[in-house]
C-alpha positions as CSV (number, residue, x, y, z in Angstrom):
1,M,15.3,-31.5,51.1
2,K,13.5,-28.3,52.2
3,R,15.9,-26.3,50.1
4,A,15.1,-28.4,47.0
5,W,11.4,-27.9,47.6
6,A,11.9,-24.1,48.0
7,M,13.9,-24.0,44.8
8,L,11.1,-26.0,43.0
9,G,8.5,-23.7,44.4
10,G,10.4,-20.6,43.3
11,M,10.8,-21.9,39.7
12,T,7.1,-22.8,39.5
13,L,6.2,-19.3,40.7
14,L,8.5,-17.7,38.0
15,L,6.9,-19.9,35.4
16,V,3.4,-18.9,36.4
17,V,4.3,-15.2,36.5
18,G,6.0,-15.5,33.1
19,C,3.0,-17.2,31.5
20,T,0.6,-14.6,33.0
21,Q,2.8,-11.7,31.7
22,N,2.9,-13.4,28.2
23,Y,-0.9,-13.8,28.2
24,D,-1.4,-10.2,29.3
25,Y,0.9,-9.0,26.5
26,R,-0.8,-11.1,23.8
27,M,-4.2,-9.9,25.0
28,E,-3.0,-6.3,24.9
29,Q,-1.7,-6.8,21.4
30,T,-5.0,-8.3,20.3
31,L,-7.0,-5.4,21.7
32,D,-4.6,-2.9,20.0
33,R,-5.1,-4.7,16.7
34,M,-8.9,-4.7,17.1
35,K,-8.8,-0.9,17.7
36,Y,-6.6,-0.4,14.7
37,E,-8.9,-2.4,12.5
38,Q,-11.8,-0.3,13.7
39,R,-9.9,2.8,12.8
40,L,-9.1,1.5,9.4
41,N,-12.8,0.7,8.8
42,E,-13.9,4.1,10.0
43,N,-11.5,6.0,7.7
44,L,-11.1,3.7,4.6
45,M,-13.2,2.1,2.0
46,P,-13.3,-1.7,1.7
47,P,-10.4,-3.2,-0.3
48,V,-10.8,-2.9,-4.1
49,A,-11.7,-6.4,-5.3
50,K,-13.0,-8.2,-8.3
51,G,-10.9,-6.2,-10.8
52,K,-7.4,-5.5,-12.1
53,L,-6.0,-4.7,-8.7
54,E,-7.0,-8.0,-7.2
55,E,-6.0,-9.9,-10.3
56,L,-2.5,-8.4,-10.0
57,L,-2.4,-8.8,-6.2
58,I,-2.5,-5.2,-5.2
59,Y,-4.4,-4.7,-2.0
60,L,-5.7,-1.1,-1.7
61,R,-8.1,0.6,0.6
62,P,-8.8,4.2,-0.6
63,P,-9.8,6.9,1.8
64,R,-13.4,6.9,2.7
65,E,-15.8,8.6,0.3
66,L,-13.6,7.8,-2.7
67,A,-15.7,5.7,-5.1
68,G,-14.3,3.7,-8.0
69,P,-12.5,2.7,-9.9
70,T,-14.1,4.9,-12.6
71,Q,-14.6,3.6,-16.1
72,T,-11.8,5.7,-17.5
73,F,-8.6,7.1,-15.9
74,Q,-9.4,10.6,-14.8
75,M,-5.9,12.1,-14.5
76,T,-5.0,12.2,-18.2
77,V,-5.0,10.2,-21.4
78,V,-2.4,7.4,-21.2
79,E,-1.1,5.4,-24.1
80,P,-2.7,1.9,-24.1
81,G,-0.2,-0.6,-22.7
82,K,1.9,2.0,-21.0
83,F,0.9,0.7,-17.6
84,D,-0.8,-2.5,-16.3
85,V,-3.1,-0.6,-14.1
86,E,-4.7,2.9,-14.6
87,S,-7.4,3.5,-12.0
88,T,-9.1,6.5,-10.5
89,F,-11.1,6.8,-7.3
90,I,-13.0,10.0,-6.8
91,E,-15.2,12.1,-4.5
92,P,-16.4,14.7,-7.0
93,E,-15.2,18.3,-6.4
94,K,-13.3,17.2,-3.3
95,Q,-10.6,14.6,-3.6
96,S,-9.2,11.8,-5.8
97,L,-6.7,9.0,-5.9
98,H,-5.0,8.0,-9.1
99,V,-3.3,4.6,-9.3
100,L,-0.7,3.5,-11.8
101,A,1.1,0.1,-11.7
102,R,3.2,-2.4,-13.4
103,V,3.7,-6.0,-12.4
104,D,6.4,-8.2,-13.7
105,R,4.8,-11.6,-14.4
106,P,6.3,-14.9,-15.8
107,K,6.2,-14.8,-19.6
108,A,3.8,-17.2,-21.2
109,A,5.3,-19.9,-23.4
110,A,5.7,-18.8,-27.0
111,K,3.0,-19.8,-29.4
112,K,2.9,-19.9,-33.2
113,A,0.8,-16.9,-34.1
114,P,0.8,-13.9,-36.3
115,A,3.3,-11.2,-35.1
116,A,1.6,-8.9,-32.6
117,A,1.5,-5.1,-33.0
118,E,4.6,-3.4,-31.6
119,A,4.2,-2.7,-27.8
120,V,4.1,0.8,-26.5
121,P,7.7,1.8,-25.4
122,R,8.1,1.6,-21.6
123,G,10.8,3.3,-19.7
124,E,11.7,2.8,-16.0
125,F,8.4,2.9,-14.1
126,N,9.2,5.8,-11.7
127,A,10.6,7.9,-14.5
128,D,7.5,7.3,-16.6
129,V,5.2,8.2,-13.7
130,V,7.2,11.4,-12.9
131,D,7.2,12.4,-16.6
132,L,3.4,11.9,-16.7
133,I,2.8,14.0,-13.6
134,R,5.2,16.7,-14.9
135,N,3.1,17.0,-18.1
136,V,-0.3,16.9,-16.3
137,Y,0.5,19.7,-13.8
138,G,3.1,21.6,-15.7
139,V,5.6,21.5,-12.9
140,D,9.3,21.1,-12.6
141,L,9.6,17.6,-11.1
142,N,12.3,14.9,-11.0
143,L,13.0,11.8,-9.0
144,S,15.8,13.5,-7.0
145,Q,13.1,15.6,-5.3
146,F,11.5,12.5,-3.8
147,K,12.3,11.4,-0.2
148,E,12.0,8.0,1.3
149,V,9.2,7.6,3.8
150,T,7.9,4.6,5.7
151,K,4.3,3.9,6.6
152,Q,4.3,1.0,9.0
153,K,6.4,-1.5,7.0
154,N,5.8,-0.1,3.6
155,T,8.5,2.1,2.1
156,F,7.7,4.7,-0.5
157,K,9.5,7.5,-2.4
158,A,7.3,10.5,-1.7
159,N,6.8,14.1,-2.9
160,T,4.1,16.7,-2.4
161,L,3.1,19.4,-5.0
162,D,1.7,22.7,-3.7
163,L,-0.6,23.9,-6.4
164,N,-2.3,27.0,-5.1
165,A,-5.7,25.8,-3.9
166,K,-4.9,22.1,-3.9
167,K,-2.2,19.6,-3.0
168,V,-1.0,16.5,-4.8
169,E,0.8,13.8,-2.8
170,I,2.7,11.3,-4.8
171,Y,3.9,7.9,-3.4
172,L,6.1,5.5,-5.5
173,Y,6.3,1.9,-4.3
174,G,8.7,-0.8,-5.4
175,S,11.9,-0.7,-7.4
176,K,13.6,-2.1,-10.5
177,T,14.1,-5.4,-8.7
178,T,10.6,-5.9,-7.3
179,P,7.7,-7.4,-9.2
180,H,5.2,-4.8,-8.1
181,K,5.7,-1.1,-9.0
182,V,2.9,1.2,-7.9
183,A,2.2,4.9,-7.9
184,L,-0.5,6.3,-5.6
185,I,-1.3,10.0,-6.4
186,F,-3.7,11.8,-4.1
187,E,-5.3,15.1,-5.0
188,Y,-7.3,17.2,-2.5
189,P,-8.1,20.9,-1.6
190,K,-5.7,22.5,0.8
191,A,-8.7,23.4,3.0
192,A,-9.3,19.6,3.5
193,E,-5.7,18.7,4.4
194,N,-6.3,18.1,8.1
195,T,-9.2,15.8,7.4
196,V,-7.7,14.0,4.4
197,S,-4.0,13.5,5.5
198,P,-4.8,10.9,8.3
199,K,-6.8,8.8,5.9
200,I,-4.0,8.9,3.3
201,G,-1.6,7.7,6.0
202,L,-3.9,4.7,6.9
203,C,-4.3,3.9,3.2
204,L,-0.5,3.7,2.8
205,E,-0.2,1.6,6.0
206,S,-2.7,-1.0,4.9
207,F,-1.3,-1.3,1.4
208,L,-0.2,-4.8,0.4
209,T,1.2,-6.6,-2.7
210,G,2.0,-10.1,-3.6
211,E,1.2,-13.1,-1.4
212,P,0.2,-10.9,1.6
213,A,-2.3,-9.2,-0.7
214,R,-3.6,-12.6,-1.8
215,L,-4.2,-13.6,1.9
216,A,-5.8,-10.2,2.7
217,F,-8.2,-10.6,-0.3
218,A,-9.1,-14.0,1.0
219,G,-9.8,-12.7,4.4
220,G,-6.9,-14.5,6.1
221,E,-4.3,-13.3,8.6
222,V,-1.2,-11.8,7.1
223,E,1.9,-13.2,8.8
224,E,4.7,-10.9,9.9
225,S,7.1,-13.3,8.3
226,A,5.4,-13.4,4.9
227,E,8.0,-13.0,2.2
228,G,7.9,-10.3,-0.4
229,D,10.1,-7.7,-2.0
230,A,13.0,-6.9,0.3
231,G,13.5,-3.3,1.1
232,T,10.1,-2.0,-0.2
233,G,7.7,-3.3,2.4
234,E,6.3,-5.9,0.0
235,G,5.3,-8.9,2.1
236,A,5.1,-6.9,5.3
237,A,2.0,-7.1,7.5
238,P,0.4,-3.8,8.5
239,G,-0.2,-3.5,12.2
240,P,-1.3,-1.1,14.9
241,P,1.0,2.0,15.3
242,I,3.7,1.5,17.9
């Protein structure tokens, strides 16, 4: 009997210790998350809402001091209809962020109406973006020069242009099989690299599309298990660095 009581006492002690450790772990995770959120707020602007990005479920927080989107796309003149989003955020004379995006959406039911004007030809998204950048900066650039990088759970194809006094960082998100395809193009003076780079990293970490973006815009919690585009980070929840 004494042995049975001893075993019961030992099991109870293990259960108590396990619960305490689990509580401590969850509390530590909560504190880490709060610190990370504070870091985001200190380095990034609020999410871009009430516009095309929110409508297409693209959750973006530009680096702090970048205002926008501007009324017109500042990078270059783009054929109307070439992209679904053409936005620029800018800190005059210092830095800018250009955003290009396409989103595959269900086609509306056909209606009897006069034939619409022929749409602007669209190629593969990444190829169209690279072609545009190549023409704007006059550089030799192709997709084979891009390398895969991961920022938290978001995966991008990335490349950096060194243009004398400034740098241009290009991040391509999504693939042919994902609904959201987004290009984030950061421009900044070389002298500001140490200040700007950490903010760009946080911007990429907090980036969301699809249902997680909808939840984030609504101010809700983004679940780790939220579904999205496999292999691109779409649907992944940003979290504190490990």
